[in-house]
Backbone bond lengths (Angstrom), bond angles and torsions (degrees), N, CA, C in turn:
res aa  C-N    CA-C-N  psi(-1)  N-CA   C-N-CA  omega(-1)  CA-C   N-CA-C  phi
1 X - - - 1.444 - - 1.423 109.48 -
2 X 1.355 115.86 131.61 1.560 125.03 176.68 1.416 109.58 -105.06
3 X 1.319 115.02 129.34 1.452 117.05 174.74 1.478 114.31 -56.58
4 X 1.366 118.97 137.14 1.438 118.44 -179.01 1.506 112.09 -64.70
5 X 1.266 119.07 130.19 1.423 123.02 175.86 1.472 117.11 112.88
6 X 1.322 119.84 3.08 1.419 122.77 -175.03 1.628 109.80 -124.64
7 X 1.231 119.46 123.25 1.470 124.00 -172.35 1.547 107.21 -96.89
8 X 1.249 117.12 134.62 1.440 124.39 170.00 1.577 113.58 -115.25
9 X 1.300 117.00 109.65 1.445 119.54 -178.63 1.586 111.88 88.44
10 X 1.247 112.69 -175.14 1.469 122.30 -178.68 1.450 109.04 -101.46
11 X 1.380 116.54 160.77 1.445 124.14 -177.62 1.529 108.98 -53.75
12 X 1.292 121.21 131.57 1.451 124.26 174.09 1.531 113.91 69.78
13 X 1.301 115.04 11.14 1.443 119.56 -179.56 1.564 115.05 75.10
14 X 1.328 112.63 21.60 1.536 118.14 177.71 1.573 107.73 -62.66
15 X 1.248 112.94 141.14 1.521 119.70 174.26 1.455 105.69 -92.22
16 X 1.378 115.59 158.54 1.343 125.63 176.45 1.544 108.13 -60.68
17 X 1.346 117.68 129.17 1.467 122.24 -179.05 1.481 113.30 97.61
18 X 1.334 115.41 -6.60 1.577 116.60 179.49 1.517 107.88 -69.04
19 X 1.321 112.42 158.12 1.462 118.41 179.68 1.512 108.65 -81.96
20 X 1.300 116.24 97.92 1.476 122.06 -175.05 1.584 108.03 -66.90
21 X 1.327 117.83 -37.09 1.509 118.76 -176.71 1.570 107.45 -62.43
22 X 1.302 118.91 -36.79 1.444 119.84 -177.71 1.493 111.08 -72.26
23 X 1.328 121.28 -16.96 1.437 124.68 178.19 1.492 106.72 -91.94
24 X 1.360 125.27 -9.05 1.456 127.67 177.36 1.520 112.02 88.81
25 X 1.319 119.76 20.28 1.350 121.39 172.88 1.538 115.28 -87.39
26 X 1.285 119.81 146.28 1.393 122.37 172.05 1.534 112.59 -67.20
27 X 1.389 113.10 -32.08 1.441 122.96 175.53 1.497 103.66 -156.72
28 X 1.283 115.68 -174.61 1.452 122.33 178.62 1.552 115.80 -62.88
29 X 1.346 113.09 -13.57 1.439 120.84 -174.26 1.507 116.16 -127.97
30 X 1.360 115.99 -0.89 1.501 122.95 -166.32 1.525 107.45 -124.73
31 X 1.266 115.32 130.88 1.459 124.05 163.33 1.469 111.77 -93.27
32 X 1.253 117.53 156.37 1.434 121.77 174.11 1.587 108.72 -74.53
33 X 1.324 113.53 166.39 1.451 117.22 178.61 1.568 113.12 -54.32
34 X 1.301 114.02 -51.84 1.418 120.67 -176.38 1.547 110.91 -59.44
35 X 1.390 115.26 -37.17 1.427 120.32 -177.47 1.536 109.94 -73.73
36 X 1.299 121.42 -44.49 1.490 122.59 -177.93 1.525 109.96 -65.85
37 X 1.287 116.38 -38.44 1.440 117.20 174.75 1.520 117.03 -64.16
38 X 1.322 111.30 -34.78 1.483 117.39 175.14 1.581 112.59 -68.16
39 X 1.395 109.86 -40.08 1.457 113.93 -177.35 1.545 109.36 -72.77
40 X 1.338 116.53 -32.18 1.464 116.65 -178.90 1.538 107.39 -71.74
41 X 1.296 118.89 -37.58 1.474 122.73 -179.29 1.563 108.49 -58.85
42 X 1.370 115.11 -41.33 1.489 116.75 -178.07 1.600 107.28 -76.48
43 X 1.340 123.24 -33.38 1.381 119.46 178.22 1.449 109.27 -71.57
44 X 1.290 122.74 -36.56 1.391 123.23 176.87 1.566 115.34 -63.36
45 X 1.376 113.43 -38.99 1.454 116.44 173.50 1.446 111.95 -62.12
46 X 1.370 116.23 -40.53 1.479 121.81 179.67 1.552 113.02 -63.34
47 X 1.287 110.31 -40.93 1.494 117.86 177.73 1.443 115.14 -61.97
48 X 1.369 114.60 -43.79 1.479 119.67 -179.39 1.552 107.82 -72.60
49 X 1.272 120.69 -36.08 1.467 124.19 -179.11 1.549 110.54 -63.70
50 X 1.371 116.91 -42.80 1.439 119.92 -178.06 1.474 117.27 -99.63
51 X 1.356 115.16 -1.93 1.394 119.13 -179.23 1.603 113.77 68.20
52 X 1.263 116.79 37.33 1.406 123.63 177.49 1.539 111.58 -107.64
53 X 1.365 117.84 155.93 1.402 121.41 -173.26 1.541 109.50 -82.87
54 X 1.345 115.74 154.54 1.528 121.54 179.18 1.524 103.93 -141.85
55 X 1.302 111.89 131.34 1.511 120.25 176.13 1.457 111.00 -103.70
56 X 1.345 116.59 151.92 1.505 123.53 179.43 1.546 104.98 -134.92
57 X 1.304 112.20 127.98 1.570 119.74 179.09 1.538 101.42 -122.37
58 X 1.350 115.48 133.98 1.478 122.11 170.54 1.551 107.55 -124.56
59 X 1.308 116.72 127.63 1.477 123.35 -174.62 1.424 112.87 -124.79
60 X 1.340 116.35 148.46 1.483 119.88 178.70 1.493 107.76 -152.83
61 X 1.298 116.78 131.68 1.477 121.21 177.88 1.512 109.25 -71.15
62 X 1.368 121.97 128.43 1.465 123.51 -175.78 1.460 112.31 -65.63
63 X 1.373 111.65 127.66 1.535 120.72 174.64 1.497 112.73 66.72
64 X 1.365 115.64 24.53 1.441 117.14 -179.71 1.473 117.28 -55.49
65 X 1.444 119.97 -42.10 1.444 119.22 -177.69 1.546 110.12 -62.55
66 X 1.366 119.17 -38.73 1.389 119.88 -176.27 1.570 109.80 -73.71
67 X 1.324 117.21 -34.93 1.454 123.30 -179.89 1.647 106.01 -66.75
68 X 1.357 118.65 -37.49 1.481 118.17 -179.54 1.430 109.99 -72.99
69 X 1.407 120.18 -27.71 1.389 119.89 173.74 1.596 111.87 -63.61
70 X 1.377 110.70 -32.77 1.554 116.95 -174.92 1.543 108.71 -80.87
71 X 1.327 116.63 -42.89 1.482 120.34 -166.65 1.459 114.46 -111.25
72 X 1.350 119.69 -5.01 1.418 125.29 177.61 1.481 116.90 96.47
73 X 1.389 115.21 173.62 1.446 118.73 -171.93 1.588 108.71 -72.17
74 X 1.324 119.58 -16.38 1.485 120.50 -179.98 1.504 108.15 -62.61
75 X 1.314 119.94 -24.40 1.499 120.48 -178.63 1.627 106.14 -67.38
76 X 1.234 116.74 -43.12 1.447 116.95 -179.62 1.505 112.83 -64.52
77 X 1.322 119.89 -40.43 1.371 119.78 173.84 1.591 115.03 -62.73
78 X 1.340 112.67 -37.66 1.465 117.73 -178.61 1.449 108.50 -70.08
79 X 1.271 120.84 -37.52 1.450 125.45 178.78 1.578 110.35 -63.53
80 X 1.340 115.67 -44.11 1.445 122.26 178.82 1.554 110.69 -63.13
81 X 1.262 117.00 -45.39 1.470 116.27 178.86 1.530 113.99 -69.10
82 X 1.348 114.20 -32.51 1.504 114.78 174.97 1.448 113.58 -69.52
83 X 1.329 118.11 -42.14 1.430 121.76 175.71 1.531 114.44 -60.70
84 X 1.236 115.92 -46.61 1.452 120.18 173.73 1.521 115.14 -57.51
85 X 1.294 114.79 -47.32 1.458 118.97 175.10 1.510 118.24 -61.08
86 X 1.442 112.25 -39.63 1.454 119.15 -179.84 1.575 110.06 -66.91
87 X 1.317 114.68 -47.20 1.407 115.84 -176.87 1.521 112.55 -69.46
88 X 1.319 116.38 -36.90 1.502 119.04 177.03 1.449 114.52 -62.75
89 X 1.400 117.83 -33.07 1.483 123.07 -177.20 1.560 109.50 -84.12
90 X 1.341 116.61 -27.58 1.497 118.51 -166.91 1.486 112.98 -113.76
91 X 1.339 119.82 4.41 1.435 119.44 174.65 1.526 108.96 -130.59
92 X 1.344 116.46 177.58 1.474 120.60 -175.29 1.497 114.81 -80.86
93 X 1.321 116.32 158.23 1.419 119.55 179.40 1.489 115.16 -56.53
94 X 1.343 115.97 -27.90 1.484 117.62 -175.49 1.522 110.99 -90.14
95 X 1.319 120.61 -0.59 1.479 122.60 172.94 1.466 111.85 -81.91
96 X 1.298 119.41 140.18 1.354 125.65 -165.78 1.549 110.36 -118.52
97 X 1.379 119.50 129.66 1.436 124.63 -176.78 1.517 109.53 -124.73
98 X 1.304 117.14 135.97 1.390 125.54 179.39 1.552 111.75 -140.37
99 X 1.313 117.36 147.81 1.471 124.74 176.53 1.509 110.40 -98.10
100 X 1.283 116.21 131.13 1.436 121.28 179.01 1.487 110.44 -91.35
101 X 1.323 118.66 175.40 1.546 123.95 -178.05 1.502 109.66 -78.77
102 X 1.290 120.03 -4.40 1.514 120.72 -171.45 1.587 105.94 -121.91
103 X 1.332 117.53 35.17 1.563 119.15 178.15 1.391 116.26 63.11
104 X 1.306 116.94 19.60 1.506 122.26 177.30 1.548 111.07 -102.60
105 X 1.285 115.45 153.84 1.469 120.72 -178.63 1.576 107.59 -125.31
106 X 1.346 113.60 117.69 1.488 119.00 178.71 1.555 112.34 -97.93
107 X 1.158 111.33 124.84 1.586 118.21 -179.50 1.500 108.55 -116.82
108 X 1.341 115.88 117.65 1.383 122.90 177.15 1.493 113.29 -102.62
109 X 1.397 113.98 129.31 1.463 120.81 -169.06 1.543 110.22 -119.63
110 X 1.288 116.83 91.44 1.512 118.90 -179.22 1.529 108.89 -64.92
111 X 1.350 118.50 150.11 1.393 124.58 175.25 1.500 113.31 58.50
112 X 1.255 115.36 37.47 1.459 122.66 -170.81 1.600 107.98 -138.43
113 X 1.422 110.69 116.28 1.518 117.24 177.23 1.507 113.54 -80.97
114 X 1.343 117.66 -178.07 1.446 118.52 -176.17 1.489 113.66 -66.53
115 X 1.323 121.17 -37.17 1.453 125.43 179.80 1.568 108.44 -61.67
116 X 1.408 114.21 -47.52 1.431 118.29 -178.44 1.544 110.60 -69.66
117 X 1.343 117.28 -37.01 1.441 119.10 171.69 1.469 115.11 -56.08
118 X 1.318 115.41 -38.56 1.453 119.68 -179.55 1.596 111.74 -68.84
119 X 1.348 112.39 -36.23 1.549 118.40 174.90 1.574 110.09 -58.11
120 X 1.308 113.03 -48.45 1.423 117.45 -179.77 1.570 113.08 -65.54
121 X 1.244 118.34 -45.59 1.473 125.07 176.71 1.485 112.91 -55.78
122 X 1.442 112.72 -50.46 1.443 118.21 -177.42 1.599 111.27 -64.27
123 X 1.317 115.50 -32.19 1.420 123.42 -179.38 1.525 108.92 -69.77
124 X 1.250 118.32 -48.97 1.516 124.31 178.19 1.515 112.75 -63.84
125 X 1.357 118.27 -41.25 1.390 124.21 177.53 1.638 111.50 -64.40
126 X 1.269 116.95 -39.95 1.434 122.72 179.99 1.589 106.52 -69.63
127 X 1.325 115.80 -50.96 1.509 118.86 -178.89 1.467 111.80 -61.72
128 X 1.251 123.11 -42.28 1.423 125.86 177.17 1.545 112.10 -60.78
129 X 1.339 114.44 -38.61 1.472 115.90 179.65 1.478 112.85 -67.78
130 X 1.368 117.14 -18.67 1.510 117.64 -175.90 1.536 108.65 -94.40
131 X 1.398 117.32 0.34 1.405 117.44 -176.71 1.594 109.52 -90.33
132 X 1.315 113.38 156.86 1.394 117.29 171.87 1.530 109.14 -124.48
133 X 1.320 115.51 121.68 1.444 124.98 -178.38 1.452 111.57 -99.26
134 X 1.308 119.08 125.20 1.508 126.34 -173.70 1.537 109.16 -105.17
135 X 1.340 115.06 129.35 1.466 118.93 174.14 1.562 103.13 -127.83
136 X 1.372 111.73 120.39 1.504 118.80 176.52 1.491 109.08 56.45
137 X 1.289 121.98 35.93 1.500 124.49 176.21 1.475 110.24 85.58
138 X 1.271 122.43 -2.50 1.375 122.14 176.77 1.535 114.60 -101.03
139 X 1.302 118.99 115.45 1.447 126.75 -176.28 1.497 107.12 -74.78
140 X 1.339 118.20 131.52 1.484 121.38 174.41 1.548 108.82 -123.56
141 X 1.288 112.03 139.49 1.474 120.52 172.99 1.456 111.43 -96.99
142 X 1.292 122.27 104.27 1.424 124.23 -176.09 1.555 112.33 -106.13
143 X 1.306 112.14 155.75 1.534 118.82 176.78 1.478 108.47 -117.82
144 X 1.357 113.00 160.96 1.483 123.88 -173.47 1.488 109.38 -123.28
145 X 1.317 118.83 138.83 1.410 126.38 170.16 1.531 109.76 -108.68
146 X 1.303 121.21 138.07 1.459 123.86 -175.54 1.540 107.90 -133.48
147 X 1.332 114.32 137.20 1.522 122.42 168.50 1.481 106.07 -118.18
148 X 1.431 114.64 135.90 1.460 116.32 176.45 1.469 113.33 -128.33
149 X 1.330 120.19 156.00 1.421 125.63 169.88 1.474 106.33 -148.29
150 X 1.342 116.13 173.85 1.411 121.26 177.78 1.585 109.80 -167.96
151 X 1.289 117.16 153.95 1.441 125.06 171.63 1.422 112.59 -124.93
152 X 1.345 116.28 135.15 1.411 125.28 -174.03 1.551 111.99 -120.39
153 X 1.279 115.59 -2.66 1.463 121.61 -176.42 1.556 110.88 -140.67
154 X 1.204 118.85 -169.21 1.429 120.03 -176.84 1.484 115.30 -105.76
155 X 1.382 112.71 21.68 1.501 115.94 -179.42 1.504 113.53 -84.52
156 X 1.379 117.05 -24.76 1.425 118.26 172.64 1.569 111.21 -77.15
157 X 1.298 112.63 118.70 1.464 116.36 -168.03 1.606 116.75 -84.71
158 X 1.415 112.37 -27.85 1.494 115.99 -174.15 1.533 107.72 -131.86
159 X 1.346 116.32 145.20 1.457 119.93 175.71 1.602 109.56 -63.76
160 X 1.332 115.33 -29.40 1.460 117.66 -178.45 1.508 111.24 -62.48
161 X 1.314 117.94 -28.47 1.535 123.70 178.53 1.464 106.55 -68.58
162 X 1.263 120.06 -43.42 1.486 122.45 -176.42 1.524 111.62 -66.97
163 X 1.395 114.32 -41.55 1.511 116.05 173.37 1.533 109.78 -65.44
164 X 1.272 115.41 -43.58 1.510 117.80 -177.51 1.565 112.45 -57.61
165 X 1.334 111.53 -42.78 1.499 118.86 176.76 1.641 110.25 -55.51
166 X 1.302 110.65 -51.80 1.481 116.88 -177.79 1.548 109.28 -63.68
167 X 1.334 120.29 -33.02 1.426 124.93 176.81 1.538 109.67 -68.97
168 X 1.319 118.42 -43.60 1.507 121.36 179.52 1.539 104.60 -61.81
169 X 1.270 119.08 -45.00 1.545 117.77 -176.66 1.462 108.55 -63.40
170 X 1.382 120.30 -41.97 1.480 119.50 -174.72 1.488 107.04 -67.91
171 X 1.380 119.79 -43.37 1.504 122.05 178.73 1.512 106.00 -55.45
172 X 1.281 119.98 -46.12 1.507 118.41 -179.07 1.579 113.23 -64.45
173 X 1.349 114.28 -37.27 1.483 115.18 175.88 1.555 109.28 -62.55
174 X 1.284 119.54 -46.60 1.459 125.86 177.62 1.558 111.17 -54.03
175 X 1.372 116.40 -52.28 1.407 122.16 178.49 1.557 113.29 -61.15
176 X 1.344 116.45 -23.78 1.455 119.91 -174.10 1.573 109.47 -93.88
177 X 1.272 115.32 11.20 1.462 118.18 177.78 1.515 115.27 111.24
178 X 1.313 117.62 -9.08 1.468 116.90 178.30 1.410 114.11 84.03
179 X 1.428 114.37 -171.89 1.459 126.69 177.29 1.552 114.75 43.03
180 X 1.280 114.74 54.69 1.476 124.26 -176.73 1.551 113.10 -160.12
181 X 1.325 115.36 158.91 1.425 122.80 179.09 1.583 102.68 -109.35
182 X 1.325 112.97 131.02 1.487 120.26 -177.98 1.518 108.45 -134.48
183 X 1.279 121.39 129.12 1.534 122.78 172.66 1.483 108.74 -89.98
184 X 1.322 113.15 162.52 1.509 117.69 179.99 1.490 112.08 -61.66
185 X 1.311 117.63 -35.21 1.411 121.90 -176.24 1.597 111.20 -72.23
186 X 1.291 115.04 -32.14 1.446 121.37 173.47 1.506 111.93 -64.44
187 X 1.342 114.92 -48.13 1.407 123.64 -179.08 1.510 111.68 -60.47
188 X 1.403 120.72 -36.31 1.376 127.03 170.07 1.426 113.83 -61.48
189 X 1.264 117.22 -50.31 1.564 123.71 -179.49 1.517 107.01 -57.99
190 X 1.343 118.20 -40.45 1.454 115.23 -173.18 1.495 107.72 -85.73
191 X 1.280 120.78 2.53 1.518 123.99 179.37 1.464 116.17 75.74
192 X 1.441 112.78 24.11 1.505 112.98 -175.43 1.563 111.82 -108.22
193 X 1.343 117.38 4.81 1.470 115.70 -179.66 1.563 107.38 -151.21
194 X 1.321 113.33 131.40 1.420 123.29 174.34 1.515 108.93 -91.04
195 X 1.340 118.90 166.51 1.366 123.74 177.88 1.505 109.56 -71.83
196 X 1.442 115.72 122.79 1.463 116.83 -175.99 1.430 112.53 -70.89
197 X 1.354 121.46 164.80 1.427 123.44 176.32 1.519 111.44 -56.14
198 X 1.312 118.59 150.40 1.462 120.31 -173.67 1.518 114.11 -74.28
199 X 1.285 121.08 -8.97 1.375 125.81 178.74 1.483 111.48 78.84
200 X 1.249 114.87 -140.09 1.505 117.75 -175.47 1.533 113.27 107.71
201 X 1.239 120.46 -169.08 1.441 123.38 -178.16 1.508 112.59 -53.91
202 X 1.305 117.05 120.21 1.461 122.62 175.68 1.390 114.68 85.84
203 X 1.366 122.13 -10.07 1.504 121.13 -176.60 1.518 104.08 -82.47
204 X 1.437 110.96 147.77 1.499 115.95 -179.50 1.562 102.99 -120.49
205 X 1.420 115.38 146.91 1.428 122.47 177.48 1.523 113.22 -73.53
206 X 1.382 112.12 -23.26 1.470 112.08 174.58 1.562 104.56 -155.17
207 X 1.396 116.15 160.12 1.367 118.27 -175.18 1.524 113.14 -64.34
208 X 1.370 113.48 138.78 1.414 116.82 172.95 1.522 115.43 86.64
209 X 1.308 118.53 -3.13 1.476 122.01 -176.33 1.504 109.39 -72.23
210 X 1.330 114.26 154.72 1.412 123.89 176.48 1.541 111.96 -113.39
211 X 1.260 119.91 144.95 1.402 124.03 177.52 1.509 114.62 -131.82
212 X 1.296 116.35 147.34 1.449 119.24 -175.68 1.560 107.21 -121.76
213 X 1.357 117.65 162.53 1.409 121.11 174.92 1.438 111.16 -112.34
214 X 1.337 118.65 172.40 1.392 125.52 -176.80 1.461 113.93 104.53
215 X 1.303 119.97 179.39 1.443 122.77 -172.43 1.547 108.00 -120.16
216 X 1.370 113.42 133.61 1.462 119.74 176.53 1.539 103.40 -123.25
217 X 1.366 112.93 131.42 1.460 113.84 -178.57 1.520 111.34 -71.25
218 X 1.296 111.79 150.25 1.510 120.39 176.69 1.459 113.36 -60.35
219 X 1.348 120.17 138.53 1.467 127.27 -174.72 1.506 106.57 -104.91
220 X 1.322 113.51 123.29 1.519 115.60 169.07 1.463 114.37 96.04
221 X 1.418 118.86 -169.66 1.488 122.56 -176.95 1.393 115.46 -94.13
222 X 1.369 117.09 -160.80 1.421 126.57 -177.46 1.407 109.90 -105.60
223 X 1.438 117.63 162.98 1.438 122.86 171.01 1.440 109.48 -78.74
């Protein structure tokens, strides 16, 4: 059993110096949006089939579009590199991270219930807040908003629902001032999130996302 939140090795067992681009990664730690949604779909199907929990974390740097306007596109690249390195170092090898088209980062946590997902999210939120990201010699102190959800039974029918719940929680965190971790249940209790659409064939967890079909084997160990 591996403690939730600590990564061993690189995604897919890649060794240092491997050609990440050839493997389809955005970097050594980041999948593209289409890839991470495809991987989550397969992890969700596996979780439902075997009755195991699955955690979902959606992260966004607060006010990033406005900050990019001020400091340039290099900030977006610096954030992506920092996020990939942080998650790679502080989560398990079997946890999957991807970047979406709207500056959000989707982290899929196989074999991880809601309480464990919260531990991982709180740790990443705190560690990110302690980092200083430099752009053209200027050091910026950035904050992170995080929305989380998880399924531990077979009542959640579609992976889109799980992503939609994390997205609703993240949106609530951003509307509430940012720099915090919010679960979907907490957002509901505070009246800030309604139940997202159940998803299903053709449904998208966010506008403009791409999805792929097929099966990709799970990478890494268990929580």
